[in-house]
C-alpha positions in Angstrom: -9.8 26.8 35.8 -13.3 27.5 35.2 -15.3 26.3 32.1 -16.6 29.0 30.1 -18.7 28.8 27.1 -17.8 31.6 25.0 -20.5 34.0 22.9 -19.0 32.7 19.5 -20.0 29.2 20.2 -16.0 28.0 21.8 -15.6 26.5 25.2 -12.4 27.4 27.1 -10.9 26.0 30.4 -11.1 22.5 29.5 -8.0 20.3 30.1 -6.9 17.2 28.5 -8.9 14.5 29.6 -11.6 16.8 31.2 -14.4 15.3 29.5 -16.0 12.2 31.3 -15.6 9.2 29.1 -18.2 8.5 26.4 -18.7 12.3 26.0 -16.9 12.1 22.6 -17.2 9.5 19.9 -16.6 9.1 16.6 -19.6 10.6 15.2 -18.9 14.1 17.2 -15.3 14.5 15.8 -14.9 16.7 12.7 -14.9 15.4 9.3 -11.9 14.7 8.3 -9.9 15.1 11.7 -5.9 14.2 11.4 -5.6 10.3 11.3 -9.2 9.8 9.6 -9.3 7.7 6.8 -10.9 9.4 4.0 -11.0 7.1 0.9 -9.9 3.5 0.3 -9.4 1.8 -3.1 -8.2 -1.7 -4.1 -6.9 -3.4 -7.4 -6.3 -7.2 -7.6 -4.8 -9.6 -10.1 -5.9 -12.9 -10.0 -4.1 -14.4 -12.9 -0.3 -15.5 -13.1 2.3 -13.1 -14.5 6.1 -13.6 -15.1 9.3 -11.1 -15.7 12.9 -11.9 -16.3 13.7 -8.2 -16.4 17.0 -7.1 -15.0 15.8 -3.3 -14.8 12.2 -2.0 -12.9 9.5 -2.9 -15.1 5.7 -2.5 -13.8 4.3 -5.5 -12.7 0.7 -5.4 -14.3 -1.7 -2.6 -15.2 -4.2 -4.6 -13.1 -2.5 -3.3 -10.2 -2.5 0.0 -10.8 -4.7 1.6 -7.6 -5.8 5.2 -8.2 -7.7 8.2 -6.4 -9.3 10.3 -8.7 -8.4 13.5 -6.5 -7.3 13.9 -2.6 -9.1 16.1 -0.2 -5.7 18.2 0.6 -2.3 18.7 -0.1 -1.3 17.6 3.4 -3.1 14.1 2.9 -1.0 11.1 3.4 -1.6 7.9 1.4 -1.2 4.4 2.7 0.0 2.1 0.0 -0.2 -1.6 1.0 0.9 -4.5 -1.4 0.4 -7.9 -1.0 2.0 -10.1 -3.5 2.3 -13.8 -4.2 5.6 -14.5 -5.8 7.9 -17.5 -6.3 11.3 -17.9 -8.0 14.2 -20.2 -8.2 17.5 -19.2 -6.3 17.9 -15.4 -7.4 16.7 -12.3 -5.7 14.1 -10.1 -6.8 13.4 -6.4 -5.8 9.9 -4.8 -5.5 9.3 -1.2 -5.8 6.2 1.1 -5.5 5.7 3.8 -8.0 3.6 6.7 -8.4 2.0 8.9 -11.2 0.6 12.7 -10.1 -2.2 13.8 -12.7 -0.7 12.1 -15.3 2.5 13.1 -15.4 4.1 10.0 -15.5 5.6 7.2 -13.4 8.5 7.7 -10.7 9.8 5.3 -7.5 8.3 6.7 -4.4 11.1 7.4 -1.8 12.5 4.4 -0.8 9.7 2.1 -1.2 11.8 -1.1 -2.1 11.6 -4.7 -0.8 14.3 -7.4 -1.7 14.0 -10.8 -1.0 14.9 -14.3 -2.3 12.9 -17.8 -1.7 15.0 -18.8 1.1 13.3 -16.5 4.1 13.1 -13.2 3.3 9.3 -13.1 2.6 7.0 -15.2 4.3 7.6 -18.6 2.7 5.0 -21.6 1.8 6.2 -24.6 0.9 4.7 -27.8 -0.9 5.5 -31.1 -2.0 8.9 -31.1 -3.5 10.2 -27.7 -4.7 6.7 -26.0 -5.1 6.8 -22.7 -3.2 5.2 -19.4 -3.3 6.3 -16.6 -1.2 3.8 -13.7 0.3 5.2 -10.4 0.5 3.3 -7.9 2.9 4.9 -4.1 2.1 3.8 -1.0 3.3 4.6 2.5 2.3 3.3 6.0 4.2 3.8 8.6 1.2 3.3 12.2 1.2 2.5 13.1 -2.5 1.4 16.8 -1.8 -1.3 17.2 -4.1 -5.2 17.4 -4.7 -4.8 15.7 -8.3 -5.4 12.3 -9.1 -2.7 10.0 -8.2 -1.9 6.3 -9.1 0.4 3.6 -7.3 1.5 0.7 -9.2 4.4 -1.9 -7.9 7.2 -2.6 -10.2 9.7 -5.6 -10.2 13.1 -6.8 -11.4 15.0 -10.2 -11.0 18.7 -10.9 -10.3 18.3 -13.7 -12.6 16.1 -16.5 -14.0 12.2 -15.7 -13.9 10.0 -14.2 -11.3 6.2 -15.6 -11.0 3.4 -13.7 -9.8 0.3 -15.7 -8.1 1.8 -19.2 -9.0 4.4 -21.7 -8.0 8.0 -21.8 -9.5 7.7 -25.2 -10.9 4.1 -25.9 -11.3 1.4 -23.2 -12.7 -1.3 -24.7 -10.8 0.4 -24.9 -7.4 -0.1 -22.5 -4.6 -2.0 -19.6 -6.6 -2.4 -16.6 -5.1 -4.5 -13.4 -5.7 -2.0 -10.2 -5.8 -3.5 -7.0 -4.4 -2.6 -3.0 -3.9 -4.3 -1.1 -1.6 -4.6 2.7 -1.2 -6.1 4.7 1.8 -6.0 8.5 2.0 -5.3 9.4 5.8 -5.8 13.0 6.9 -3.1 14.9 8.2 
């Protein structure tokens, strides 16, 4: 098929892969092309925190990550959690909750991670019974809005105390910094 430059500025007759390598680079793509990362934000918590709650409660307002608006209702939001956790013998459940435009927090889909200190998460052991688990958890959300969106992790425990950013038996051992990172992705 012949390549034609039409009077309206469009080109016809090109097949997939019809351009030589290097003809199109990132700078020549349309702004907001599908798969583009449109904005990124991250929140972190540096100090320790704990819960004994048997129902889901917010881990900390320090871990609320927000976008003031999204570019399109078709945008996706990739939510990435990195949480440093410790607990003895019992399991804990982490969920991602979302608020759209101040309407209140609701759990996002089936965004649930459950684990114990014996292998469900990455386990870092120290001397004796010192341990700290690192939970890396991602969720791709479709909020279907251009309003402000906020994401925050919630947690609960099946018993005992669950700690954030510190070892279970010693507050000074294996301290971590927990984060929530958001990426808006054009779809």
